[in-house]
C-alpha positions as CSV (number, residue, x, y, z in Angstrom):
1,X,-160.6,-52.7,-74.6
2,X,-159.2,-50.9,-77.2
3,X,-155.7,-49.6,-75.7
4,X,-155.4,-45.9,-75.6
5,X,-152.6,-45.7,-78.3
6,X,-154.1,-48.2,-80.7
7,X,-153.3,-47.1,-84.3
8,X,-150.1,-45.0,-83.2
9,X,-147.0,-45.8,-85.1
10,X,-143.8,-45.3,-83.2
11,X,-140.3,-45.5,-85.0
12,X,-137.9,-46.3,-82.3
13,X,-134.4,-45.1,-83.2
14,X,-133.1,-45.9,-79.4
15,X,-130.9,-48.4,-78.0
16,X,-129.5,-49.4,-74.4
17,X,-131.8,-48.3,-71.7
18,X,-133.7,-44.8,-71.5
19,X,-135.0,-44.6,-75.1
20,X,-136.2,-48.4,-75.4
21,X,-137.9,-48.1,-72.0
22,X,-139.9,-45.0,-73.0
23,X,-140.8,-46.9,-76.5
24,X,-141.7,-49.9,-74.6
25,X,-144.1,-48.0,-72.3
26,X,-145.7,-46.5,-75.5
27,X,-146.0,-50.2,-76.7
28,X,-147.7,-51.2,-73.6
29,X,-150.3,-48.4,-74.1
30,X,-151.1,-50.1,-77.5
31,X,-148.8,-48.2,-80.0
32,X,-147.3,-50.3,-82.6
33,X,-143.7,-49.9,-82.1
34,X,-140.8,-50.7,-84.9
35,X,-137.4,-50.6,-83.3
36,X,-134.4,-50.0,-85.9
37,X,-131.5,-52.0,-84.9
38,X,-127.8,-51.8,-86.5
39,X,-127.5,-54.4,-89.0
40,X,-125.2,-57.2,-87.8
41,X,-125.0,-56.4,-84.3
42,X,-128.3,-54.9,-83.2
43,X,-129.0,-53.1,-79.8
44,X,-125.5,-53.6,-77.9
45,X,-127.7,-54.7,-74.9
46,X,-128.6,-58.1,-76.7
47,X,-124.9,-59.0,-75.6
48,X,-125.2,-57.6,-72.0
49,X,-125.2,-60.8,-70.1
50,X,-125.3,-63.3,-68.8
51,X,-128.2,-64.2,-67.9
52,X,-129.3,-65.0,-71.4
53,X,-132.5,-67.0,-72.4
54,X,-132.6,-70.0,-74.7
55,X,-132.4,-67.7,-77.7
56,X,-129.4,-66.0,-76.5
57,X,-131.1,-62.7,-75.8
58,X,-129.7,-61.0,-72.6
59,X,-132.2,-60.4,-69.6
60,X,-131.1,-56.7,-69.7
61,X,-132.2,-56.3,-73.4
62,X,-135.5,-58.1,-72.7
63,X,-136.4,-56.0,-70.0
64,X,-137.0,-52.7,-71.9
65,X,-137.8,-54.2,-75.5
66,X,-141.1,-55.9,-75.4
67,X,-144.2,-55.1,-77.4
68,X,-141.9,-54.3,-80.4
69,X,-141.0,-55.5,-83.7
70,X,-137.3,-55.0,-85.1
71,X,-135.7,-54.3,-88.4
72,X,-132.0,-54.1,-89.0
73,X,-130.9,-51.0,-91.0
74,X,-127.4,-49.8,-92.1
75,X,-127.6,-45.9,-91.9
76,X,-124.7,-45.6,-94.2
77,X,-126.4,-47.4,-96.9
78,X,-128.6,-45.0,-99.3
79,X,-131.3,-47.9,-99.5
80,X,-131.6,-48.1,-96.0
81,X,-131.9,-44.5,-95.3
82,X,-134.6,-44.3,-98.1
83,X,-136.4,-46.9,-96.2
84,X,-136.0,-45.2,-92.9
85,X,-137.5,-41.8,-94.6
86,X,-140.5,-43.6,-95.7
87,X,-141.2,-45.0,-92.3
88,X,-140.9,-41.8,-90.7
89,X,-143.2,-40.5,-93.3
90,X,-145.8,-42.8,-92.0
91,X,-145.0,-42.7,-88.3
92,X,-146.9,-40.5,-85.6
93,X,-144.1,-40.8,-83.3
94,X,-140.2,-41.2,-83.6
95,X,-137.8,-41.6,-80.7
96,X,-133.9,-41.5,-80.9
97,X,-131.0,-41.2,-78.5
98,X,-128.4,-40.2,-81.1
99,X,-125.6,-37.9,-80.3
100,X,-126.0,-34.7,-82.2
101,X,-125.2,-34.5,-85.9
102,X,-125.2,-38.2,-86.3
103,X,-128.5,-38.3,-88.2
104,X,-127.9,-34.8,-89.8
105,X,-124.7,-36.1,-91.4
106,X,-126.6,-38.8,-92.9
107,X,-129.6,-36.7,-94.4
108,X,-131.8,-37.9,-91.9
109,X,-132.3,-34.5,-90.1
110,X,-135.2,-34.8,-87.7
111,X,-136.2,-31.2,-88.6
112,X,-136.9,-32.1,-92.2
113,X,-138.7,-35.5,-91.4
114,X,-141.0,-33.1,-89.1
115,X,-141.5,-30.8,-92.0
116,X,-142.2,-33.6,-94.4
117,X,-144.8,-35.2,-91.9
118,X,-147.2,-33.0,-90.0
119,X,-148.5,-35.6,-87.9
120,X,-145.1,-36.6,-86.7
121,X,-143.6,-35.8,-83.1
122,X,-139.9,-36.5,-82.6
123,X,-138.4,-36.9,-79.2
124,X,-134.6,-37.1,-78.7
125,X,-133.1,-38.3,-75.5
126,X,-129.7,-36.9,-74.6
127,X,-127.4,-37.1,-71.7
128,X,-126.7,-33.6,-71.2
129,X,-129.0,-31.6,-73.3
130,X,-129.5,-30.9,-77.0
131,X,-126.3,-29.0,-77.3
132,X,-123.9,-31.2,-75.7
133,X,-122.2,-34.4,-77.6
134,X,-121.2,-35.9,-74.6
135,X,-122.5,-39.6,-74.3
136,X,-125.0,-40.1,-71.7
137,X,-124.0,-42.7,-69.0
138,X,-126.4,-43.3,-66.2
139,X,-123.4,-43.7,-63.7
140,X,-121.8,-40.2,-64.7
141,X,-125.2,-38.6,-64.5
142,X,-125.8,-39.8,-61.1
143,X,-122.4,-38.4,-59.9
144,X,-122.8,-35.0,-61.6
145,X,-126.4,-34.6,-60.7
146,X,-125.7,-34.8,-56.8
147,X,-127.5,-38.3,-56.3
148,X,-124.3,-39.9,-55.1
149,X,-123.4,-37.2,-52.6
150,X,-126.7,-38.1,-50.9
151,X,-126.6,-41.7,-51.4
152,X,-124.8,-44.3,-49.0
153,X,-123.8,-44.3,-45.2
154,X,-123.4,-40.8,-43.6
155,X,-119.6,-41.7,-42.9
156,X,-119.2,-43.7,-46.2
157,X,-118.1,-43.2,-49.9
158,X,-120.6,-41.5,-52.3
159,X,-122.8,-44.2,-53.6
160,X,-125.0,-45.0,-56.8
161,X,-128.1,-46.5,-57.1
162,X,-128.5,-50.1,-57.3
163,X,-130.3,-49.7,-61.0
164,X,-129.6,-47.2,-63.7
165,X,-132.3,-44.9,-62.4
166,X,-131.2,-41.8,-64.2
167,X,-131.8,-43.7,-67.4
168,X,-135.2,-45.0,-66.1
169,X,-136.7,-41.6,-65.0
170,X,-135.5,-40.2,-68.3
171,X,-137.3,-42.8,-70.3
172,X,-140.3,-42.1,-68.4
173,X,-140.0,-38.5,-68.6
174,X,-139.9,-39.2,-72.5
175,X,-142.8,-41.2,-72.4
176,X,-144.9,-38.6,-70.7
177,X,-143.5,-35.7,-73.0
178,X,-144.6,-38.1,-76.2
179,X,-147.8,-38.5,-74.5
180,X,-148.6,-34.8,-73.6
181,X,-147.4,-34.1,-77.6
182,X,-150.0,-36.7,-78.8
183,X,-152.7,-35.2,-76.6
184,X,-152.1,-31.8,-77.8
185,X,-150.8,-32.4,-81.3
186,X,-153.7,-30.4,-82.9
187,X,-152.0,-27.5,-81.5
188,X,-148.4,-28.4,-82.3
189,X,-148.4,-26.8,-85.9
190,X,-144.7,-26.2,-86.5
191,X,-141.9,-28.7,-86.6
192,X,-140.1,-26.9,-83.8
193,X,-143.1,-27.3,-81.9
194,X,-143.0,-31.1,-82.5
195,X,-139.5,-31.4,-81.7
196,X,-139.0,-32.8,-78.0
197,X,-135.8,-33.2,-76.2
198,X,-135.4,-34.8,-72.8
199,X,-131.9,-35.2,-71.1
200,X,-130.7,-37.7,-68.3
201,X,-129.2,-34.9,-66.3
202,X,-132.4,-32.7,-66.2
203,X,-134.5,-35.8,-65.4
204,X,-132.0,-36.6,-62.6
205,X,-131.6,-32.9,-61.1
206,X,-135.4,-32.6,-61.2
207,X,-135.8,-36.0,-59.3
208,X,-133.8,-34.3,-56.3
209,X,-137.0,-32.9,-55.4
210,X,-137.2,-32.0,-51.5
211,X,-133.4,-32.5,-51.1
212,X,-132.7,-29.9,-53.6
213,X,-135.7,-27.8,-52.2
214,X,-134.0,-28.2,-48.6
215,X,-130.9,-26.8,-49.7
216,X,-132.5,-23.8,-51.4
217,X,-134.6,-22.8,-48.2
218,X,-131.5,-23.7,-45.6
219,X,-128.8,-22.7,-47.6
220,X,-126.9,-25.8,-46.2
221,X,-125.4,-28.5,-48.3
222,X,-127.3,-32.0,-48.4
223,X,-125.6,-34.6,-46.6
224,X,-125.9,-38.5,-47.0
225,X,-128.4,-40.1,-44.3
226,X,-127.8,-43.6,-45.1
227,X,-131.4,-45.4,-44.5
228,X,-132.8,-42.5,-42.8
229,X,-134.7,-39.5,-43.9
230,X,-133.8,-35.9,-44.1
231,X,-136.9,-34.4,-43.2
232,X,-138.9,-37.2,-41.4
233,X,-138.0,-39.0,-37.9
234,X,-138.3,-42.1,-37.5
235,X,-138.0,-43.1,-40.9
236,X,-135.1,-45.3,-41.2
237,X,-133.8,-49.0,-40.9
238,X,-133.3,-50.6,-37.3
239,X,-131.6,-53.7,-36.2
240,X,-134.0,-56.2,-34.7
241,X,-133.0,-59.3,-32.7
242,X,-133.7,-61.5,-35.9
243,X,-133.4,-59.3,-38.8
244,X,-133.5,-55.7,-40.1
245,X,-136.7,-53.9,-40.2
246,X,-137.8,-50.5,-41.6
247,X,-139.9,-48.0,-39.5
248,X,-141.3,-45.3,-41.5
249,X,-143.7,-42.6,-39.8
250,X,-145.1,-40.0,-41.9
251,X,-147.5,-38.2,-39.6
252,X,-147.7,-37.5,-35.7
253,X,-150.7,-39.7,-35.6
254,X,-148.5,-42.5,-37.1
255,X,-145.9,-41.6,-34.2
256,X,-148.3,-42.3,-31.5
257,X,-149.4,-45.6,-33.1
258,X,-145.6,-46.5,-33.6
259,X,-144.8,-45.8,-29.9
260,X,-147.8,-48.1,-28.8
261,X,-146.9,-50.7,-31.1
262,X,-143.3,-51.0,-29.9
263,X,-144.3,-50.6,-26.2
264,X,-142.8,-47.3,-25.8
265,X,-145.7,-45.1,-24.3
266,X,-143.1,-43.0,-22.5
267,X,-142.2,-41.6,-25.9
268,X,-145.9,-41.0,-27.0
269,X,-146.2,-38.9,-24.0
270,X,-143.2,-36.8,-24.5
271,X,-144.6,-33.4,-25.6
272,X,-141.3,-32.6,-27.3
273,X,-141.7,-35.6,-29.7
274,X,-145.3,-34.9,-30.6
275,X,-144.3,-32.9,-33.7
276,X,-142.1,-34.2,-36.6
277,X,-139.9,-31.2,-36.0
278,X,-139.3,-31.9,-32.5
279,X,-138.4,-35.5,-33.5
280,X,-136.0,-34.2,-36.4
281,X,-134.3,-32.1,-33.7
282,X,-133.8,-35.0,-31.6
283,X,-132.9,-37.6,-34.1
284,X,-130.3,-39.3,-32.5
285,X,-132.3,-39.8,-29.3
286,X,-135.3,-41.1,-31.0
287,X,-133.5,-43.4,-33.0
288,X,-131.5,-44.8,-30.1
289,X,-134.7,-45.2,-28.0
290,X,-136.2,-47.3,-30.7
291,X,-133.0,-49.4,-31.5
292,X,-133.1,-50.3,-27.9
């Protein structure tokens, strides 16, 4: 089977996580991805270990850089800049995560490269939007977007996710954005229309979904629920006699089945617990009954 992006040439000017994940996904779909790395050092995540494989490559780097070829360039070198312009002239997609002005100061303005190549779409990943020069670190974005305020035990400290999820979501959002642009590129005529911007902070805040909507509807500040759920009961971790278990009830029918499975027919027969809204209103009682 011919992969969907066969024949699409991607110029990967990204490093670390969000951008490389985006271009890796495009490579997984069959695109030809050429990754541009710093001469001498390469992508800094090559050294983010241990662990390292037998070739000295870090697991971190390997996680988001499959299906790519790499070339080392020095963007302060005139000949290397000329080579990069020629690569951009033959590409269908370019993805970068440079801070504003970095490419422009070297005569590699994406707007100009887009004008020169009407087949090119260019996606830039930023930390805080196109107008911000702040570096985009996942940990900072998790804190500022509100994720840490709703993650962790209710009485504990704010907690970050166990993976760099803001980076991951932004990388996936960038891949979706590029795919949409490729699908509609016959209608994207101008360089401005083919210029795409994705930010970690916008990806992170949009991922608040029901938590953000809860706050807008109720007017109440979101809180941390630990392993429980703000809108569903029971939907949390419980300590069984031999190990922790998770019970996730997503419908009133599942509630009846859950009660029968744990031998608590009395809970199933309580009309005040028949609806999820009733169970949310008696959250502590339901959790205590199941824990017992």
